[in-house]
C-alpha positions as CSV (number, residue, x, y, z in Angstrom):
1,M,-34.4,-197.7,21.1
2,D,-30.8,-196.8,21.7
3,R,-29.6,-193.4,22.8
4,V,-28.6,-192.2,19.3
5,S,-31.8,-193.4,17.7
6,K,-33.8,-191.6,20.4
7,L,-31.8,-188.4,19.8
8,I,-32.3,-188.7,16.0
9,E,-36.1,-189.0,16.5
10,E,-36.0,-185.9,18.9
11,I,-34.2,-183.9,16.2
12,R,-36.6,-185.0,13.5
13,V,-39.6,-183.9,15.7
14,Y,-37.9,-180.6,16.5
15,G,-37.2,-180.0,12.8
16,V,-40.8,-180.8,11.8
17,N,-42.3,-178.7,14.6
18,N,-40.0,-175.7,13.8
19,E,-40.2,-175.9,10.0
20,V,-36.5,-176.7,9.6
21,P,-35.9,-178.2,6.2
22,I,-34.7,-181.7,7.0
23,M,-34.7,-184.8,4.8
24,S,-37.7,-187.1,4.9
25,V,-37.3,-190.4,6.8
26,E,-37.7,-192.2,3.4
27,T,-34.8,-190.1,1.9
28,I,-32.6,-190.8,5.0
29,D,-33.3,-194.6,4.7
30,T,-32.6,-194.6,1.0
31,I,-29.3,-192.8,1.4
32,K,-28.3,-195.0,4.3
33,K,-29.0,-198.0,2.1
34,I,-26.8,-196.5,-0.6
35,I,-24.0,-195.9,1.9
36,I,-24.1,-199.5,3.1
37,E,-24.4,-201.0,-0.4
38,N,-21.5,-198.9,-1.8
39,N,-19.2,-199.4,1.2
40,I,-19.0,-195.6,1.8
41,H,-16.6,-194.6,4.5
42,S,-16.4,-190.9,4.2
43,I,-19.1,-188.2,3.5
44,L,-19.0,-184.5,2.7
45,E,-22.4,-182.9,3.4
46,I,-23.2,-179.4,2.1
47,G,-26.0,-178.2,4.3
48,T,-26.1,-179.4,7.9
49,A,-29.2,-177.6,9.2
50,I,-29.6,-179.1,12.7
51,A,-27.5,-182.2,12.0
52,Y,-30.5,-184.6,11.6
53,S,-29.1,-186.2,8.4
54,T,-25.5,-185.7,9.6
55,I,-26.1,-187.9,12.7
56,N,-28.1,-190.4,10.8
57,F,-25.3,-190.9,8.3
58,A,-22.5,-190.8,10.9
59,S,-24.3,-193.6,12.8
60,T,-24.5,-195.8,9.7
61,P,-22.2,-198.9,9.9
62,G,-18.9,-198.3,8.1
63,V,-19.0,-194.5,8.0
64,E,-15.6,-193.4,9.5
65,K,-16.0,-189.6,8.9
66,I,-18.5,-187.0,7.9
67,T,-17.7,-183.4,7.3
68,S,-20.8,-181.1,7.2
69,I,-20.9,-177.4,6.3
70,E,-23.6,-175.0,7.6
71,R,-23.7,-171.2,7.1
72,D,-26.7,-170.3,9.2
73,D,-25.6,-169.2,12.7
74,D,-28.7,-170.5,14.6
75,R,-28.8,-173.8,12.8
76,Y,-25.1,-174.4,13.2
77,S,-25.4,-173.8,17.0
78,I,-28.3,-176.3,17.3
79,A,-26.3,-178.7,15.1
80,C,-23.3,-178.4,17.4
81,D,-25.5,-179.2,20.4
82,N,-27.0,-182.2,18.7
83,V,-23.7,-183.6,17.6
84,S,-22.4,-183.2,21.2
85,K,-25.4,-185.0,22.5
86,S,-24.8,-187.8,20.0
87,E,-21.3,-188.4,21.3
88,L,-20.3,-189.6,17.8
89,S,-16.6,-188.9,17.2
90,N,-16.7,-189.2,13.4
91,I,-18.5,-185.9,12.8
92,R,-16.8,-182.6,11.9
93,L,-19.0,-179.5,11.6
94,I,-17.8,-176.4,9.7
95,H,-19.5,-173.0,10.2
96,D,-19.1,-171.2,6.9
97,D,-20.7,-170.6,3.5
98,A,-19.9,-173.7,1.5
99,L,-19.0,-171.6,-1.5
100,N,-16.2,-170.0,0.6
101,T,-15.0,-173.1,2.4
102,I,-11.8,-174.9,1.3
103,I,-11.8,-178.6,1.8
104,E,-8.8,-180.7,0.8
105,D,-9.8,-184.1,1.9
106,K,-11.3,-186.7,-0.4
107,Y,-14.7,-188.3,0.2
108,D,-16.6,-191.4,-1.0
109,L,-19.9,-189.5,-1.0
110,L,-20.8,-185.8,-1.5
111,I,-24.4,-184.9,-0.4
112,I,-25.7,-181.5,-1.6
113,D,-28.7,-180.4,0.4
114,A,-28.3,-176.6,0.7
115,A,-29.4,-173.5,-1.3
116,K,-31.0,-175.1,-4.3
117,S,-30.1,-172.2,-6.5
118,Q,-26.4,-172.9,-5.9
119,N,-26.5,-176.6,-6.9
120,T,-24.4,-176.2,-10.0
121,R,-21.8,-174.2,-8.1
122,F,-21.7,-176.7,-5.2
123,F,-21.4,-179.6,-7.7
124,N,-18.5,-178.0,-9.6
125,K,-16.7,-176.8,-6.5
126,Y,-16.8,-180.1,-4.6
127,K,-16.6,-182.8,-7.3
128,E,-12.8,-182.6,-7.0
129,N,-13.2,-183.8,-3.4
130,L,-14.5,-187.2,-4.5
131,T,-12.5,-190.4,-4.3
132,E,-12.0,-192.2,-7.7
133,N,-15.4,-194.0,-7.6
134,G,-17.1,-191.3,-5.5
135,M,-20.8,-190.5,-5.7
136,I,-22.8,-187.3,-5.5
137,I,-26.3,-187.2,-4.1
138,I,-28.4,-184.0,-4.5
139,D,-31.6,-183.8,-2.5
140,N,-34.8,-182.2,-3.3
141,L,-34.5,-181.8,-7.1
142,E,-38.3,-181.8,-7.6
143,F,-38.6,-179.0,-5.1
144,H,-42.1,-179.8,-3.7
145,G,-43.5,-180.6,-7.1
146,Y,-42.7,-177.2,-8.7
147,V,-39.9,-178.4,-11.0
148,G,-41.1,-178.7,-14.5
149,R,-43.8,-176.1,-13.8
150,S,-41.8,-172.9,-13.4
151,K,-43.9,-171.0,-16.0
152,E,-47.0,-171.6,-13.9
153,I,-45.5,-170.1,-10.7
154,K,-46.8,-166.6,-9.9
155,S,-44.1,-165.7,-7.2
156,R,-41.1,-164.2,-9.0
157,N,-38.6,-165.5,-6.4
158,L,-40.0,-169.0,-6.4
159,R,-40.1,-169.1,-10.2
160,Q,-36.5,-168.0,-10.4
161,M,-35.3,-170.6,-7.9
162,V,-37.3,-173.4,-9.7
163,G,-35.8,-172.1,-13.0
164,K,-32.3,-172.5,-11.6
165,I,-33.1,-176.1,-10.4
166,E,-34.5,-176.8,-13.9
167,K,-31.2,-175.5,-15.4
168,F,-29.3,-177.7,-13.0
169,L,-31.2,-180.7,-14.1
170,K,-30.4,-179.9,-17.7
171,F,-26.7,-179.5,-16.7
172,L,-26.8,-183.0,-15.1
173,D,-28.5,-184.5,-18.1
174,E,-25.9,-183.1,-20.4
175,N,-22.9,-183.9,-18.2
176,S,-20.8,-186.7,-19.7
177,E,-18.4,-186.9,-16.7
178,Y,-20.9,-188.8,-14.5
179,D,-23.5,-191.4,-14.8
180,V,-26.7,-189.8,-13.5
181,E,-29.6,-191.6,-11.9
182,Y,-32.7,-190.1,-10.5
183,I,-34.3,-191.7,-7.5
184,E,-37.8,-190.7,-6.7
185,V,-38.1,-190.8,-2.9
186,G,-39.3,-188.3,-0.4
187,D,-39.1,-184.9,-2.0
């Protein structure tokens, strides 16, 4: 196992042990396959957490740059340490709320994996940062199996969040600007 792969595994274990919301291995593998098959060179990621997915994608062949935005102070600090340990030079981390950040560059891929209740706002804000044939991947649209069952949820906060994800799914389904495909993998 090479140094970066070993670091990625250490970050994954840390994330699982400390209940940090990170992508599943299956989701990472699926997105890496999409990156390779679609000749993706640049990625904008909304939601860095501890840089588990960031380093995974940055180490994928062909990826020249990845910009990742994280608002949480502690997670951003850990992400910076992990990126430093990776010694990858194609990663740029931004410590800010993605809804306040101004990004002018264009990217082949936008990955939204942050506050699920803000998916529509992230989508609308950053779709302009896509290259002509750019793609958007939104993680965790089933939200642990709750989506489609919002009326059954007793917790008011959880019910509201799931309701917002359900509205976002309707927004995607009614969106004529993009071809939408749902891939059932991981969560």
